[in-house]
Every structure is written in structure tokens, then in C-alpha cells.
C-alpha positions, 0 to 999 in steps of 0.5 A: 499499499502506497504511504503518503509522503512525510513533511516536517515542521520545526517546533523549537529545536524539535522536528515534527513529522506529518502527512497531508492527504486529500484536498478540500475547503476544510482541514481535519487534523488527526492526532493518533495515539502512540503511533508511527506515520509509516506503519499506520498505513501498513494496517489496511483497516487504519489506512482505509479509515484515514482515506475516508476522513480525507475525502472532500477535505485536507487531512493532516496526520501528525506524529508529536514529539517523542514517538514515530517519525518525529524527534525524540527528545527527553521529556515531553508534556501536553504543553510541548506537544501543543507547541508541536501541533501549532508548528504543523498548523503554521507550516501548512497554513491551517488557520482553523481546522477541526482536531481529532485526538485519539486516547491520550492525544485527545487531552492535548487537543482538548487543552489546545482547543481551550487555550486557542479557540481562534485556531480550532473550528471543531474538536473531536475526542475519541476514546479520550483520556482526561485523567491518568489515575484517581488517587495516590494509591492508583498512582503508586500502583501504576508507577511500580508497574513501569519497570516491569513494563519497560522490560516487557516493551517490544517483546512479541508475547507482551505486545500480542497480549496487548493487541488482544486486550485492546481489540479482542475481535482480532485476537486470532488475526495473525496479520493484525498481530504482526502489524501491531507488534512492529507498529509499536516497536517502530513507534517507541523504544522501551525508555520512550514508552516508560517516559510516555507512561509516567506522563500519562499517570500524572495527566489530569485535564479535567479542570480544563475541560469546562474552558472549551468553547468550540463545538465538541464531539466525544466518541467512544465504544460501550466499554469506555462509556463511563470515562467518555461520558465524564469528559463530555459532561465537563464540556459545555454543549458537547455531544456524546456518541457511543458507536458499536464495537468491542475493541478500542480501535477507531478503525474497527468499523466505519461507525466512528468515521461516520460520526466524524463526518456527520459532525463535520458537515454541521454548520461551522461556528465563526464566532470566536469565544470571548473566553480563553484558557490561560496561565496567569502569573502574579509576582509581588515584592515581599516587605517592599514598604519597609525597604522603600522607607529605608532607601528613600523615594529616589533610591527606591524608584531606581531599585524598583526600575531595576527589578522591573527590568529583570522581570520583563527580561524573563517574561520575554525569554519565556513568552509571557505577556505583561498585562499589568504592573501595580506598584511592585508587582506584575501580572502576566499571562502565558500560553503554557504553565511550564513556561510560567513556572520556568519564568517565575523560578528565574525571577525568584532566583535573580531578584535577591541579587538586587537585595529584594525578595519576590513571591509568585503564584500561578494558576491555569483556568478560563479567563474572560478576554476584555480587550487585550486584558484578561479577567474573571475568577481564574485571574482572582485565583492566581492573585490569591495564590501569589498572596499565599506564597512565602518570600522566594516561593513559587506557589501553584494551583493543583490545575497547574501541577496536573498540566505539567505532568512529564516535565520533571518539575517537582512539587511540595504539597502545601495542602488545601487552603482557603483563598480570600474571596474565592469559593471553596478550598484550593490545593496548593503546591510549591515548586521545589527549589531543587 
């Protein structure tokens, strides 16, 4: 079977492989789960599904970083994979496509759509994974299984057993089993699989789902109904479709493709939502009033200007957008929480060289767009998180902690806190100084 040619987009220093199939007035970007763009087409069933989705439109199939034909750098997060998706869209001039994400890739698509509603026409989540584990006990058990799983990854017996579990309808199909084994061997090495699995375990985008404001379709088989229903319930106006089939594969039959086609044929939404998922950073100088009195007005103004320069340099480095400067603090937004954490870390580290101390707070949530500014509850939460931080501390909400799974950033649990003026308790985490 002829395999479509591969192109590459640059996402920072990483090369991202993708294919373009078909032509038409609309774009459908397809993000498969843990895959290799070449061997996907060696499965006649999967190839038939992709060719069907390319009828009458341009289909863009992407290998995100870490797997398949794309570069495999150490460490990958939803944030970095969103950068990869954006790089492919820019390379192909795809202004506002529909996104299809399978399994874990559905989480990447969901967060991208919430953060970039102006870049997404529709969102389709197939058999979506929104949360890796539900509690610490499950997490400990899953982490303990990684070592054994790494030793088994790539072994024929282990991969054939996985194939039978995922798609029992083809348990005796030797051609399918052979394809599955080589497809996964060529997709990821044992070390890459282990790293990918660690990210999955700590993944949790459930807090982000209510921020999605684009038309959304959630598709699953009966065996995954419960998880899919939970995802759909959290997304305003999302449509849930349970399609026939006993396996997990989107290519088991034509029902999933038919559901996608029907959804794509609906009236397109041209209105850009006035809310967006954003990461907000607040910084604040500690004990600034006392220092101002000690130094006097003129010296304090000079020191404050040097502080502002340090903060602005770091905001520029990490793609932060300065939204407000009130006295001795900054309010900025970022397109990803890991960059916000990196920026805050640098600010906290550099400002003491001026004889000052800074505290910082970070939160990711749905914000209202008011001109060039951001407002709403998420902004208030970010400000209150910063107020709860100590000198030299970067404090984050649990949403931020969950979204940077796979980044290697360590946190110290600060427990549940009441944030002034914000309903409910909020679990906060301090970014480890190590």
C-alpha cells in the first residue's frame, strides 16, 4: 500500500513529522495515539479509515514529539506537544481546522482548543483520556508497574497480549498481530514508552475541560462509555456518541468515521469565544514598604526600575505577556504553565541579587478576554495563590501541577487552603527549589 509522503515542521529545536492527504475547503488534523506515521498505513483497516476521513477535505496526520517519525527528545508534556501541533498548523497555513485526538492525544487537543479557540473550528475526542489515575494509591501502583512494563516493551508475547486486550475481535488475526507488534516497536523504544507512561499517570486535564468553547464531539465504544461520558459532561454543549464495537480501535468499523463526517458537516461556528484558557502569573515584592522607607523615594524608584527590568527580560524569554504592573508586582499571562513556572523560578532566583525578595503564584483557568486584558475568577485565583506564597516561593494551583505532567518539575504539597474571596478550598503546591 502506498504511504503518503512525510513533511517536517520545526517546533523549537524539535522536528515534527506529519502527512497531508486529500484536498478540500476544510482541514481535519488527526493526532493518533502512540503511533508511527509509516506503519499506520501498513494496516489496511487504519489506512481505509484515514482515506475516508480525507475525502472532500485536507487531512493532516501528525506524529507529536517523542514517538514515530518525529524527534525523540527527553521529556515531553502536553504543553510541548501543543507547541508541536501549532508548528504543524503554521507550516501548512491551517488557520482554523477541526482536531481529532485519540486516547492520550485527545487531552492535547482538548487543552489546545481551550487555550486557542481562534485556531480550532471543531474538536473531536475519540476514546479520550482526561485523567491518568484517580488517587495516590492508583498512582503508586501504576508507577510500580513501569519498571516491569519497560522490560517487557517490544517483546512479541507482551505486545501480542496487549493487541488482544485492546481489540479482542482480532485476537486470532495473525496479520493484525504482526502489524501491531512492529507498529509499536517502531513507534517507541522501551525508555520512551516508560517516559510516555509516566506522563500519562500524572495527566489530569479535567479542570480544563469546562473552558472549551468550540463545538465538541466525544466518541467512544460501550466499554469506555463511563470515562467518555465524564469528559462530555464537563464540556459545555458537547455531544456524546457511543458507536458499536468491542475493541478500542477507531478503525474497527466505519461507525466512528461516520460520526466524524456527520459532525464535520454541521454548520461551522465563526464566532470566536470571548473566553480562553490561560496561565496567569502574579509576582509581588515581599516587605517592599519597609525597604522603600529605608532607602528613600529616589533610591527606591531606581531599585524598583531595576527589578522591573529583570522581570520583563524573563517574561520575554519565556513568552509571557505583561498585562499589568501595579506598584511592585506584575500580572502576566502565558500560553503554557511550564513556561510560567520556568519564568517565575528565574525571577525568584535573580531578584535577590538586588537585595529584594519576590513571591509568585500561578494558576491555569478560563479567563474572560476584555480587550487586550484578562479577567474573571481564574485571575482572582492566581492573585490569591501569589498572596499565599512565602518569600522566594513559587506557589501553584493543583490545575497547574496536573498540566505539567512529564516535565520533571517537582512540587511540595502545601495542602488545601482557603483563598480570600474565592469559593471552596484550593490545594496548593510549591515548586521545589531543587
